Structures are given as C-alpha cells and as structure tokens.
mmCIF file of the N, C-alpha and C atoms, coordinates in Angstrom:
data_MODEL
# 
_entry.id   MODEL 
# 
loop_
_atom_site.group_PDB 
_atom_site.id 
_atom_site.type_symbol 
_atom_site.label_atom_id 
_atom_site.label_alt_id 
_atom_site.label_comp_id 
_atom_site.label_asym_id 
_atom_site.label_entity_id 
_atom_site.label_seq_id 
_atom_site.pdbx_PDB_ins_code 
_atom_site.Cartn_x 
_atom_site.Cartn_y 
_atom_site.Cartn_z 
_atom_site.occupancy 
_atom_site.B_iso_or_equiv 
_atom_site.pdbx_formal_charge 
_atom_site.auth_seq_id 
_atom_site.auth_comp_id 
_atom_site.auth_asym_id 
_atom_site.auth_atom_id 
_atom_site.pdbx_PDB_model_num 
ATOM 1   N N  . MET A 1 1  ? -34.227 37.116 14.072  1.00 0.00 ? 1  MET A N  1 
ATOM 2   C CA . MET A 1 1  ? -34.078 36.496 12.776  1.00 0.00 ? 1  MET A CA 1 
ATOM 3   C C  . MET A 1 1  ? -35.431 36.446 12.088  1.00 0.00 ? 1  MET A C  1 
ATOM 4   N N  . ILE A 1 2  ? -35.372 36.379 10.803  1.00 0.00 ? 2  ILE A N  1 
ATOM 5   C CA . ILE A 1 2  ? -36.582 36.314 9.982   1.00 0.00 ? 2  ILE A CA 1 
ATOM 6   C C  . ILE A 1 2  ? -36.696 34.907 9.414   1.00 0.00 ? 2  ILE A C  1 
ATOM 7   N N  . ARG A 1 3  ? -37.864 34.335 9.539   1.00 0.00 ? 3  ARG A N  1 
ATOM 8   C CA . ARG A 1 3  ? -38.103 32.983 9.005   1.00 0.00 ? 3  ARG A CA 1 
ATOM 9   C C  . ARG A 1 3  ? -38.317 33.082 7.499   1.00 0.00 ? 3  ARG A C  1 
ATOM 10  N N  . THR A 1 4  ? -37.637 32.187 6.764   1.00 0.00 ? 4  THR A N  1 
ATOM 11  C CA . THR A 1 4  ? -37.725 32.163 5.309   1.00 0.00 ? 4  THR A CA 1 
ATOM 12  C C  . THR A 1 4  ? -37.853 30.718 4.845   1.00 0.00 ? 4  THR A C  1 
ATOM 13  N N  . GLN A 1 5  ? -38.707 30.494 3.883   1.00 0.00 ? 5  GLN A N  1 
ATOM 14  C CA . GLN A 1 5  ? -38.826 29.164 3.298   1.00 0.00 ? 5  GLN A CA 1 
ATOM 15  C C  . GLN A 1 5  ? -37.977 29.093 2.038   1.00 0.00 ? 5  GLN A C  1 
ATOM 16  N N  . VAL A 1 6  ? -37.334 27.943 1.863   1.00 0.00 ? 6  VAL A N  1 
ATOM 17  C CA . VAL A 1 6  ? -36.483 27.727 0.702   1.00 0.00 ? 6  VAL A CA 1 
ATOM 18  C C  . VAL A 1 6  ? -36.818 26.356 0.115   1.00 0.00 ? 6  VAL A C  1 
ATOM 19  N N  . TYR A 1 7  ? -36.980 26.299 -1.181  1.00 0.00 ? 7  TYR A N  1 
ATOM 20  C CA . TYR A 1 7  ? -37.207 25.024 -1.857  1.00 0.00 ? 7  TYR A CA 1 
ATOM 21  C C  . TYR A 1 7  ? -35.870 24.439 -2.280  1.00 0.00 ? 7  TYR A C  1 
ATOM 22  N N  . LEU A 1 8  ? -35.649 23.189 -1.919  1.00 0.00 ? 8  LEU A N  1 
ATOM 23  C CA . LEU A 1 8  ? -34.421 22.486 -2.267  1.00 0.00 ? 8  LEU A CA 1 
ATOM 24  C C  . LEU A 1 8  ? -34.753 21.280 -3.131  1.00 0.00 ? 8  LEU A C  1 
ATOM 25  N N  . THR A 1 9  ? -33.804 20.933 -3.989  1.00 0.00 ? 9  THR A N  1 
ATOM 26  C CA . THR A 1 9  ? -33.959 19.676 -4.727  1.00 0.00 ? 9  THR A CA 1 
ATOM 27  C C  . THR A 1 9  ? -33.726 18.532 -3.733  1.00 0.00 ? 9  THR A C  1 
ATOM 28  N N  . GLU A 1 10 ? -34.099 17.356 -4.128  1.00 0.00 ? 10 GLU A N  1 
ATOM 29  C CA . GLU A 1 10 ? -33.889 16.200 -3.254  1.00 0.00 ? 10 GLU A CA 1 
ATOM 30  C C  . GLU A 1 10 ? -32.402 15.989 -2.985  1.00 0.00 ? 10 GLU A C  1 
ATOM 31  N N  . GLN A 1 11 ? -31.599 16.205 -4.007  1.00 0.00 ? 11 GLN A N  1 
ATOM 32  C CA . GLN A 1 11 ? -30.145 16.055 -3.862  1.00 0.00 ? 11 GLN A CA 1 
ATOM 33  C C  . GLN A 1 11 ? -29.591 17.093 -2.881  1.00 0.00 ? 11 GLN A C  1 
ATOM 34  N N  . GLU A 1 12 ? -30.036 18.334 -2.993  1.00 0.00 ? 12 GLU A N  1 
ATOM 35  C CA . GLU A 1 12 ? -29.594 19.379 -2.065  1.00 0.00 ? 12 GLU A CA 1 
ATOM 36  C C  . GLU A 1 12 ? -30.009 19.049 -0.634  1.00 0.00 ? 12 GLU A C  1 
ATOM 37  N N  . ARG A 1 13 ? -31.240 18.611 -0.480  1.00 0.00 ? 13 ARG A N  1 
ATOM 38  C CA . ARG A 1 13 ? -31.763 18.267 0.852   1.00 0.00 ? 13 ARG A CA 1 
ATOM 39  C C  . ARG A 1 13 ? -30.970 17.114 1.459   1.00 0.00 ? 13 ARG A C  1 
ATOM 40  N N  . ASN A 1 14 ? -30.709 16.075 0.682   1.00 0.00 ? 14 ASN A N  1 
ATOM 41  C CA . ASN A 1 14 ? -29.942 14.936 1.188   1.00 0.00 ? 14 ASN A CA 1 
ATOM 42  C C  . ASN A 1 14 ? -28.514 15.339 1.551   1.00 0.00 ? 14 ASN A C  1 
ATOM 43  N N  . GLY A 1 15 ? -27.900 16.151 0.717   1.00 0.00 ? 15 GLY A N  1 
ATOM 44  C CA . GLY A 1 15 ? -26.548 16.622 1.002   1.00 0.00 ? 15 GLY A CA 1 
ATOM 45  C C  . GLY A 1 15 ? -26.502 17.471 2.254   1.00 0.00 ? 15 GLY A C  1 
ATOM 46  N N  . LEU A 1 16 ? -27.502 18.321 2.425   1.00 0.00 ? 16 LEU A N  1 
ATOM 47  C CA . LEU A 1 16 ? -27.574 19.180 3.608   1.00 0.00 ? 16 LEU A CA 1 
ATOM 48  C C  . LEU A 1 16 ? -27.786 18.351 4.865   1.00 0.00 ? 16 LEU A C  1 
ATOM 49  N N  . LEU A 1 17 ? -28.653 17.355 4.779   1.00 0.00 ? 17 LEU A N  1 
ATOM 50  C CA . LEU A 1 17 ? -28.877 16.466 5.932   1.00 0.00 ? 17 LEU A CA 1 
ATOM 51  C C  . LEU A 1 17 ? -27.593 15.739 6.317   1.00 0.00 ? 17 LEU A C  1 
ATOM 52  N N  . ALA A 1 18 ? -26.878 15.211 5.319   1.00 0.00 ? 18 ALA A N  1 
ATOM 53  C CA . ALA A 1 18 ? -25.630 14.497 5.586   1.00 0.00 ? 18 ALA A CA 1 
ATOM 54  C C  . ALA A 1 18 ? -24.588 15.427 6.207   1.00 0.00 ? 18 ALA A C  1 
ATOM 55  N N  . LEU A 1 19 ? -24.490 16.623 5.683   1.00 0.00 ? 19 LEU A N  1 
ATOM 56  C CA . LEU A 1 19 ? -23.532 17.591 6.221   1.00 0.00 ? 19 LEU A CA 1 
ATOM 57  C C  . LEU A 1 19 ? -23.891 17.986 7.646   1.00 0.00 ? 19 LEU A C  1 
ATOM 58  N N  . ALA A 1 20 ? -25.162 18.150 7.911   1.00 0.00 ? 20 ALA A N  1 
ATOM 59  C CA . ALA A 1 20 ? -25.611 18.489 9.265   1.00 0.00 ? 20 ALA A CA 1 
ATOM 60  C C  . ALA A 1 20 ? -25.261 17.372 10.246  1.00 0.00 ? 20 ALA A C  1 
ATOM 61  N N  . GLU A 1 21 ? -25.459 16.135 9.831   1.00 0.00 ? 21 GLU A N  1 
ATOM 62  C CA . GLU A 1 21 ? -25.146 15.001 10.705  1.00 0.00 ? 21 GLU A CA 1 
ATOM 63  C C  . GLU A 1 21 ? -23.653 14.895 10.990  1.00 0.00 ? 21 GLU A C  1 
ATOM 64  N N  . THR A 1 22 ? -22.841 15.053 9.956   1.00 0.00 ? 22 THR A N  1 
ATOM 65  C CA . THR A 1 22 ? -21.395 14.895 10.152  1.00 0.00 ? 22 THR A CA 1 
ATOM 66  C C  . THR A 1 22 ? -20.772 16.085 10.875  1.00 0.00 ? 22 THR A C  1 
ATOM 67  N N  . SER A 1 23 ? -21.333 17.278 10.683  1.00 0.00 ? 23 SER A N  1 
ATOM 68  C CA . SER A 1 23 ? -20.754 18.465 11.307  1.00 0.00 ? 23 SER A CA 1 
ATOM 69  C C  . SER A 1 23 ? -21.328 18.741 12.693  1.00 0.00 ? 23 SER A C  1 
ATOM 70  N N  . GLY A 1 24 ? -22.478 18.154 12.985  1.00 0.00 ? 24 GLY A N  1 
ATOM 71  C CA . GLY A 1 24 ? -23.117 18.419 14.274  1.00 0.00 ? 24 GLY A CA 1 
ATOM 72  C C  . GLY A 1 24 ? -23.810 19.769 14.321  1.00 0.00 ? 24 GLY A C  1 
ATOM 73  N N  . LYS A 1 25 ? -23.994 20.376 13.169  1.00 0.00 ? 25 LYS A N  1 
ATOM 74  C CA . LYS A 1 25 ? -24.669 21.675 13.092  1.00 0.00 ? 25 LYS A CA 1 
ATOM 75  C C  . LYS A 1 25 ? -26.080 21.480 12.574  1.00 0.00 ? 25 LYS A C  1 
ATOM 76  N N  . ARG A 1 26 ? -26.930 22.432 12.870  1.00 0.00 ? 26 ARG A N  1 
ATOM 77  C CA . ARG A 1 26 ? -28.284 22.401 12.336  1.00 0.00 ? 26 ARG A CA 1 
ATOM 78  C C  . ARG A 1 26 ? -28.265 22.814 10.867  1.00 0.00 ? 26 ARG A C  1 
ATOM 79  N N  . GLN A 1 27 ? -29.263 22.337 10.135  1.00 0.00 ? 27 GLN A N  1 
ATOM 80  C CA . GLN A 1 27 ? -29.370 22.694 8.723   1.00 0.00 ? 27 GLN A CA 1 
ATOM 81  C C  . GLN A 1 27 ? -29.473 24.207 8.550   1.00 0.00 ? 27 GLN A C  1 
ATOM 82  N N  . SER A 1 28 ? -30.258 24.840 9.394   1.00 0.00 ? 28 SER A N  1 
ATOM 83  C CA . SER A 1 28 ? -30.434 26.289 9.285   1.00 0.00 ? 28 SER A CA 1 
ATOM 84  C C  . SER A 1 28 ? -29.112 27.027 9.480   1.00 0.00 ? 28 SER A C  1 
ATOM 85  N N  . GLU A 1 29 ? -28.278 26.527 10.388  1.00 0.00 ? 29 GLU A N  1 
ATOM 86  C CA . GLU A 1 29 ? -26.975 27.147 10.621  1.00 0.00 ? 29 GLU A CA 1 
ATOM 87  C C  . GLU A 1 29 ? -26.081 27.007 9.395   1.00 0.00 ? 29 GLU A C  1 
ATOM 88  N N  . LEU A 1 30 ? -26.108 25.832 8.780   1.00 0.00 ? 30 LEU A N  1 
ATOM 89  C CA . LEU A 1 30 ? -25.314 25.609 7.572   1.00 0.00 ? 30 LEU A CA 1 
ATOM 90  C C  . LEU A 1 30 ? -25.782 26.511 6.429   1.00 0.00 ? 30 LEU A C  1 
ATOM 91  N N  . ILE A 1 31 ? -27.081 26.665 6.301   1.00 0.00 ? 31 ILE A N  1 
ATOM 92  C CA . ILE A 1 31 ? -27.627 27.541 5.251   1.00 0.00 ? 31 ILE A CA 1 
ATOM 93  C C  . ILE A 1 31 ? -27.202 28.986 5.491   1.00 0.00 ? 31 ILE A C  1 
ATOM 94  N N  . ARG A 1 32 ? -27.292 29.442 6.742   1.00 0.00 ? 32 ARG A N  1 
ATOM 95  C CA . ARG A 1 32 ? -26.876 30.824 7.045   1.00 0.00 ? 32 ARG A CA 1 
ATOM 96  C C  . ARG A 1 32 ? -25.390 31.023 6.766   1.00 0.00 ? 32 ARG A C  1 
ATOM 97  N N  . GLU A 1 33 ? -24.565 30.037 7.129   1.00 0.00 ? 33 GLU A N  1 
ATOM 98  C CA . GLU A 1 33 ? -23.125 30.134 6.857   1.00 0.00 ? 33 GLU A CA 1 
ATOM 99  C C  . GLU A 1 33 ? -22.862 30.239 5.354   1.00 0.00 ? 33 GLU A C  1 
ATOM 100 N N  . ALA A 1 34 ? -23.568 29.434 4.572   1.00 0.00 ? 34 ALA A N  1 
ATOM 101 C CA . ALA A 1 34 ? -23.390 29.463 3.116   1.00 0.00 ? 34 ALA A CA 1 
ATOM 102 C C  . ALA A 1 34 ? -23.804 30.814 2.546   1.00 0.00 ? 34 ALA A C  1 
ATOM 103 N N  . ILE A 1 35 ? -24.902 31.352 3.031   1.00 0.00 ? 35 ILE A N  1 
ATOM 104 C CA . ILE A 1 35 ? -25.362 32.666 2.563   1.00 0.00 ? 35 ILE A CA 1 
ATOM 105 C C  . ILE A 1 35 ? -24.367 33.741 2.946   1.00 0.00 ? 35 ILE A C  1 
ATOM 106 N N  . ASP A 1 36 ? -23.849 33.695 4.173   1.00 0.00 ? 36 ASP A N  1 
ATOM 107 C CA . ASP A 1 36 ? -22.848 34.682 4.605   1.00 0.00 ? 36 ASP A CA 1 
ATOM 108 C C  . ASP A 1 36 ? -21.611 34.643 3.723   1.00 0.00 ? 36 ASP A C  1 
ATOM 109 N N  . ARG A 1 37 ? -21.154 33.445 3.382   1.00 0.00 ? 37 ARG A N  1 
ATOM 110 C CA . ARG A 1 37 ? -19.976 33.322 2.503   1.00 0.00 ? 37 ARG A CA 1 
ATOM 111 C C  . ARG A 1 37 ? -20.253 33.869 1.108   1.00 0.00 ? 37 ARG A C  1 
ATOM 112 N N  . LEU A 1 38 ? -21.434 33.576 0.595   1.00 0.00 ? 38 LEU A N  1 
ATOM 113 C CA . LEU A 1 38 ? -21.801 34.071 -0.728  1.00 0.00 ? 38 LEU A CA 1 
ATOM 114 C C  . LEU A 1 38 ? -21.870 35.596 -0.742  1.00 0.00 ? 38 LEU A C  1 
ATOM 115 N N  . LEU A 1 39 ? -22.484 36.171 0.276   1.00 0.00 ? 39 LEU A N  1 
ATOM 116 C CA . LEU A 1 39 ? -22.582 37.630 0.367   1.00 0.00 ? 39 LEU A CA 1 
ATOM 117 C C  . LEU A 1 39 ? -21.203 38.271 0.501   1.00 0.00 ? 39 LEU A C  1 
ATOM 118 N N  . ALA A 1 40 ? -20.334 37.685 1.303   1.00 0.00 ? 40 ALA A N  1 
ATOM 119 C CA . ALA A 1 40 ? -18.977 38.214 1.470   1.00 0.00 ? 40 ALA A CA 1 
ATOM 120 C C  . ALA A 1 40 ? -18.216 38.166 0.151   1.00 0.00 ? 40 ALA A C  1 
ATOM 121 N N  . HIS A 1 41 ? -18.382 37.082 -0.586  1.00 0.00 ? 41 HIS A N  1 
ATOM 122 C CA . HIS A 1 41 ? -17.709 36.945 -1.881  1.00 0.00 ? 41 HIS A CA 1 
ATOM 123 C C  . HIS A 1 41 ? -18.151 38.051 -2.840  1.00 0.00 ? 41 HIS A C  1 
ATOM 124 N N  . PHE A 1 42 ? -19.451 38.265 -2.937  1.00 0.00 ? 42 PHE A N  1 
ATOM 125 C CA . PHE A 1 42 ? -19.945 39.273 -3.865  1.00 0.00 ? 42 PHE A CA 1 
ATOM 126 C C  . PHE A 1 42 ? -19.640 40.690 -3.396  1.00 0.00 ? 42 PHE A C  1 
ATOM 127 N N  . GLU A 1 43 ? -19.579 40.914 -2.096  1.00 0.00 ? 43 GLU A N  1 
ATOM 128 C CA . GLU A 1 43 ? -19.198 42.238 -1.591  1.00 0.00 ? 43 GLU A CA 1 
ATOM 129 C C  . GLU A 1 43 ? -17.746 42.525 -1.939  1.00 0.00 ? 43 GLU A C  1 
ATOM 130 N N  . LYS A 1 44 ? -16.894 41.532 -1.777  1.00 0.00 ? 44 LYS A N  1 
ATOM 131 C CA . LYS A 1 44 ? -15.474 41.699 -2.129  1.00 0.00 ? 44 LYS A CA 1 
ATOM 132 C C  . LYS A 1 44 ? -15.338 41.992 -3.619  1.00 0.00 ? 44 LYS A C  1 
ATOM 133 N N  . ALA A 1 45 ? -16.080 41.269 -4.443  1.00 0.00 ? 45 ALA A N  1 
ATOM 134 C CA . ALA A 1 45 ? -16.040 41.489 -5.891  1.00 0.00 ? 45 ALA A CA 1 
ATOM 135 C C  . ALA A 1 45 ? -16.565 42.882 -6.242  1.00 0.00 ? 45 ALA A C  1 
ATOM 136 N N  . ARG A 1 46 ? -17.607 43.346 -5.537  1.00 0.00 ? 46 ARG A N  1 
ATOM 137 C CA . ARG A 1 46 ? -18.178 44.671 -5.802  1.00 0.00 ? 46 ARG A CA 1 
ATOM 138 C C  . ARG A 1 46 ? -17.165 45.769 -5.472  1.00 0.00 ? 46 ARG A C  1 
ATOM 139 N N  . VAL A 1 47 ? -16.487 45.625 -4.344  1.00 0.00 ? 47 VAL A N  1 
ATOM 140 C CA . VAL A 1 47 ? -15.471 46.611 -3.950  1.00 0.00 ? 47 VAL A CA 1 
ATOM 141 C C  . VAL A 1 47 ? -14.324 46.608 -4.945  1.00 0.00 ? 47 VAL A C  1 
ATOM 142 N N  . GLN A 1 48 ? -13.881 45.417 -5.346  1.00 0.00 ? 48 GLN A N  1 
ATOM 143 C CA . GLN A 1 48 ? -12.779 45.306 -6.315  1.00 0.00 ? 48 GLN A CA 1 
ATOM 144 C C  . GLN A 1 48 ? -13.153 45.968 -7.640  1.00 0.00 ? 48 GLN A C  1 
ATOM 145 N N  . THR A 1 49 ? -14.372 45.765 -8.098  1.00 0.00 ? 49 THR A N  1 
ATOM 146 C CA . THR A 1 49 ? -14.833 46.383 -9.345  1.00 0.00 ? 49 THR A CA 1 
ATOM 147 C C  . THR A 1 49 ? -14.858 47.899 -9.218  1.00 0.00 ? 49 THR A C  1 
ATOM 148 N N  . ALA A 1 50 ? -15.331 48.403 -8.088  1.00 0.00 ? 50 ALA A N  1 
ATOM 149 C CA . ALA A 1 50 ? -15.373 49.855 -7.870  1.00 0.00 ? 50 ALA A CA 1 
ATOM 150 C C  . ALA A 1 50 ? -13.963 50.444 -7.891  1.00 0.00 ? 50 ALA A C  1 
ATOM 151 N N  . LEU A 1 51 ? -13.006 49.758 -7.267  1.00 0.00 ? 51 LEU A N  1 
ATOM 152 C CA . LEU A 1 51 ? -11.623 50.239 -7.269  1.00 0.00 ? 51 LEU A CA 1 
ATOM 153 C C  . LEU A 1 51 ? -11.022 50.215 -8.667  1.00 0.00 ? 51 LEU A C  1 
ATOM 154 N N  . GLN A 1 52 ? -11.306 49.166 -9.415  1.00 0.00 ? 52 GLN A N  1 
ATOM 155 C CA . GLN A 1 52 ? -10.797 49.079 -10.784 1.00 0.00 ? 52 GLN A CA 1 
ATOM 156 C C  . GLN A 1 52 ? -11.402 50.179 -11.655 1.00 0.00 ? 52 GLN A C  1 
ATOM 157 N N  . ASN A 1 53 ? -12.667 50.472 -11.462 1.00 0.00 ? 53 ASN A N  1 
ATOM 158 C CA . ASN A 1 53 ? -13.314 51.525 -12.248 1.00 0.00 ? 53 ASN A CA 1 
ATOM 159 C C  . ASN A 1 53 ? -12.781 52.904 -11.893 1.00 0.00 ? 53 ASN A C  1 
ATOM 160 N N  . ALA A 1 54 ? -12.327 53.077 -10.659 1.00 0.00 ? 54 ALA A N  1 
ATOM 161 C CA . ALA A 1 54 ? -11.817 54.373 -10.221 1.00 0.00 ? 54 ALA A CA 1 
ATOM 162 C C  . ALA A 1 54 ? -10.351 54.586 -10.623 1.00 0.00 ? 54 ALA A C  1 
ATOM 163 N N  . ALA A 1 55 ? -9.644  53.513 -10.873 1.00 0.00 ? 55 ALA A N  1 
ATOM 164 C CA . ALA A 1 55 ? -8.220  53.620 -11.198 1.00 0.00 ? 55 ALA A CA 1 
ATOM 165 C C  . ALA A 1 55 ? -8.015  54.457 -12.459 1.00 0.00 ? 55 ALA A C  1 
ATOM 166 N N  . GLY A 1 56 ? -7.164  55.464 -12.347 1.00 0.00 ? 56 GLY A N  1 
ATOM 167 C CA . GLY A 1 56 ? -6.817  56.292 -13.491 1.00 0.00 ? 56 GLY A CA 1 
ATOM 168 C C  . GLY A 1 56 ? -7.860  57.329 -13.873 1.00 0.00 ? 56 GLY A C  1 
ATOM 169 N N  . MET A 1 57 ? -8.862  57.541 -13.040 1.00 0.00 ? 57 MET A N  1 
ATOM 170 C CA . MET A 1 57 ? -9.946  58.445 -13.427 1.00 0.00 ? 57 MET A CA 1 
ATOM 171 C C  . MET A 1 57 ? -9.496  59.906 -13.537 1.00 0.00 ? 57 MET A C  1 
ATOM 172 N N  . TRP A 1 58 ? -8.354  60.254 -12.930 1.00 0.00 ? 58 TRP A N  1 
ATOM 173 C CA . TRP A 1 58 ? -7.873  61.634 -13.011 1.00 0.00 ? 58 TRP A CA 1 
ATOM 174 C C  . TRP A 1 58 ? -6.681  61.774 -13.968 1.00 0.00 ? 58 TRP A C  1 
ATOM 175 N N  . LYS A 1 59 ? -6.343  60.738 -14.701 1.00 0.00 ? 59 LYS A N  1 
ATOM 176 C CA . LYS A 1 59 ? -5.117  60.755 -15.487 1.00 0.00 ? 59 LYS A CA 1 
ATOM 177 C C  . LYS A 1 59 ? -5.095  61.832 -16.568 1.00 0.00 ? 59 LYS A C  1 
ATOM 178 N N  . ASP A 1 60 ? -6.222  62.195 -17.118 1.00 0.00 ? 60 ASP A N  1 
ATOM 179 C CA . ASP A 1 60 ? -6.259  63.184 -18.195 1.00 0.00 ? 60 ASP A CA 1 
ATOM 180 C C  . ASP A 1 60 ? -6.633  64.587 -17.723 1.00 0.00 ? 60 ASP A C  1 
ATOM 181 N N  . ARG A 1 61 ? -6.709  64.780 -16.413 1.00 0.00 ? 61 ARG A N  1 
ATOM 182 C CA . ARG A 1 61 ? -7.090  66.105 -15.899 1.00 0.00 ? 61 ARG A CA 1 
ATOM 183 C C  . ARG A 1 61 ? -5.877  67.029 -15.913 1.00 0.00 ? 61 ARG A C  1 
ATOM 184 N N  . ASP A 1 62 ? -6.094  68.255 -16.335 1.00 0.00 ? 62 ASP A N  1 
ATOM 185 C CA . ASP A 1 62 ? -5.000  69.225 -16.351 1.00 0.00 ? 62 ASP A CA 1 
ATOM 186 C C  . ASP A 1 62 ? -5.272  70.385 -15.399 1.00 0.00 ? 62 ASP A C  1 
ATOM 187 N N  . ASP A 1 63 ? -6.329  70.299 -14.605 1.00 0.00 ? 63 ASP A N  1 
ATOM 188 C CA . ASP A 1 63 ? -6.684  71.376 -13.696 1.00 0.00 ? 63 ASP A CA 1 
ATOM 189 C C  . ASP A 1 63 ? -6.307  71.068 -12.252 1.00 0.00 ? 63 ASP A C  1 
ATOM 190 N N  . LEU A 1 64 ? -5.492  70.046 -12.033 1.00 0.00 ? 64 LEU A N  1 
ATOM 191 C CA . LEU A 1 64 ? -5.103  69.656 -10.681 1.00 0.00 ? 64 LEU A CA 1 
ATOM 192 C C  . LEU A 1 64 ? -3.787  70.319 -10.304 1.00 0.00 ? 64 LEU A C  1 
ATOM 193 N N  . PRO A 1 65 ? -3.579  70.550 -9.014  1.00 0.00 ? 65 PRO A N  1 
ATOM 194 C CA . PRO A 1 65 ? -2.312  71.157 -8.576  1.00 0.00 ? 65 PRO A CA 1 
ATOM 195 C C  . PRO A 1 65 ? -1.154  70.187 -8.767  1.00 0.00 ? 65 PRO A C  1 
ATOM 196 N N  . ASP A 1 66 ? 0.042   70.700 -8.680  1.00 0.00 ? 66 ASP A N  1 
ATOM 197 C CA . ASP A 1 66 ? 1.252   69.886 -8.778  1.00 0.00 ? 66 ASP A CA 1 
ATOM 198 C C  . ASP A 1 66 ? 1.421   69.157 -7.441  1.00 0.00 ? 66 ASP A C  1 
ATOM 199 N N  . PHE A 1 67 ? 0.991   67.899 -7.404  1.00 0.00 ? 67 PHE A N  1 
ATOM 200 C CA . PHE A 1 67 ? 1.000   67.149 -6.146  1.00 0.00 ? 67 PHE A CA 1 
ATOM 201 C C  . PHE A 1 67 ? 2.416   66.892 -5.641  1.00 0.00 ? 67 PHE A C  1 
ATOM 202 N N  . GLU A 1 68 ? 3.353   66.676 -6.551  1.00 0.00 ? 68 GLU A N  1 
ATOM 203 C CA . GLU A 1 68 ? 4.725   66.426 -6.102  1.00 0.00 ? 68 GLU A CA 1 
ATOM 204 C C  . GLU A 1 68 ? 5.292   67.658 -5.408  1.00 0.00 ? 68 GLU A C  1 
ATOM 205 N N  . ALA A 1 69 ? 5.019   68.829 -5.946  1.00 0.00 ? 69 ALA A N  1 
ATOM 206 C CA . ALA A 1 69 ? 5.489   70.054 -5.308  1.00 0.00 ? 69 ALA A CA 1 
ATOM 207 C C  . ALA A 1 69 ? 4.808   70.249 -3.957  1.00 0.00 ? 69 ALA A C  1 
ATOM 208 N N  . THR A 1 70 ? 3.544   69.943 -3.888  1.00 0.00 ? 70 THR A N  1 
ATOM 209 C CA . THR A 1 70 ? 2.825   70.059 -2.614  1.00 0.00 ? 70 THR A CA 1 
ATOM 210 C C  . THR A 1 70 ? 3.410   69.100 -1.589  1.00 0.00 ? 70 THR A C  1 
ATOM 211 N N  . ARG A 1 71 ? 3.701   67.871 -2.000  1.00 0.00 ? 71 ARG A N  1 
ATOM 212 C CA . ARG A 1 71 ? 4.295   66.893 -1.079  1.00 0.00 ? 71 ARG A CA 1 
ATOM 213 C C  . ARG A 1 71 ? 5.669   67.362 -0.598  1.00 0.00 ? 71 ARG A C  1 
ATOM 214 N N  . ARG A 1 72 ? 6.479   67.876 -1.534  1.00 0.00 ? 72 ARG A N  1 
ATOM 215 C CA . ARG A 1 72 ? 7.811   68.352 -1.154  1.00 0.00 ? 72 ARG A CA 1 
ATOM 216 C C  . ARG A 1 72 ? 7.716   69.490 -0.150  1.00 0.00 ? 72 ARG A C  1 
ATOM 217 N N  . SER A 1 73 ? 6.741   70.365 -0.321  1.00 0.00 ? 73 SER A N  1 
ATOM 218 C CA . SER A 1 73 ? 6.606   71.512 0.587   1.00 0.00 ? 73 SER A CA 1 
ATOM 219 C C  . SER A 1 73 ? 6.146   71.057 1.974   1.00 0.00 ? 73 SER A C  1 
ATOM 220 N N  . LEU A 1 74 ? 5.517   69.901 2.057   1.00 0.00 ? 74 LEU A N  1 
ATOM 221 C CA . LEU A 1 74 ? 5.033   69.417 3.343   1.00 0.00 ? 74 LEU A CA 1 
ATOM 222 C C  . LEU A 1 74 ? 6.006   68.459 4.019   1.00 0.00 ? 74 LEU A C  1 
ATOM 223 N N  . ASP A 1 75 ? 7.030   68.016 3.287   1.00 0.00 ? 75 ASP A N  1 
ATOM 224 C CA . ASP A 1 75 ? 8.026   67.122 3.882   1.00 0.00 ? 75 ASP A CA 1 
ATOM 225 C C  . ASP A 1 75 ? 8.734   67.834 5.023   1.00 0.00 ? 75 ASP A C  1 
ATOM 226 N N  . ARG A 1 76 ? 9.033   67.051 6.053   1.00 0.00 ? 76 ARG A N  1 
ATOM 227 C CA . ARG A 1 76 ? 9.784   67.612 7.179   1.00 0.00 ? 76 ARG A CA 1 
ATOM 228 C C  . ARG A 1 76 ? 11.252  67.649 6.810   1.00 0.00 ? 76 ARG A C  1 
ATOM 229 N N  . SER A 1 77 ? 11.889  68.710 7.135   1.00 0.00 ? 77 SER A N  1 
ATOM 230 C CA . SER A 1 77 ? 13.327  68.847 6.806   1.00 0.00 ? 77 SER A CA 1 
ATOM 231 C C  . SER A 1 77 ? 14.200  68.225 7.849   1.00 0.00 ? 77 SER A C  1 
# 
C-alpha cells in the first residue's frame, strides 16, 4: 500500500472517528472502502456512457452485409 495524507474538515474527522468506533473498523479501512465505492460508481458510469455512445453507430451504414441472411444461413436445420 502507498501512504497518502488527506486533509479533512473537523466535521469529516469527527464523523469518521464516530463511524470507526461504532463499526469497529480503522479509519484508514473506512477511507479505502469509500474510495473503492466511489471508483466503482464512476467506472460503471464510464462503461454506461461508452455503451450509450456506441448505440446505433452503424445505423446509417450501407456497406454492411445482410446480417439476417447470414444468420439464416448459419441456423441449424
């Protein structure tokens, strides 16, 4: 792990101390959990945005093969 310093407001520090006491976890563990959740949230949003941007990107192309005919030819009889 890499050591990092973080500046907290007094309110944040007090809230973190209270949460650490009630949960039985260390402050550093709570901070890492919060960061992991934040990163997961933004990764999910990034993937969703990429999928939305890709949707319909081939809709106006006229140089593609007839996919339905290709699928029919590959169907098992």
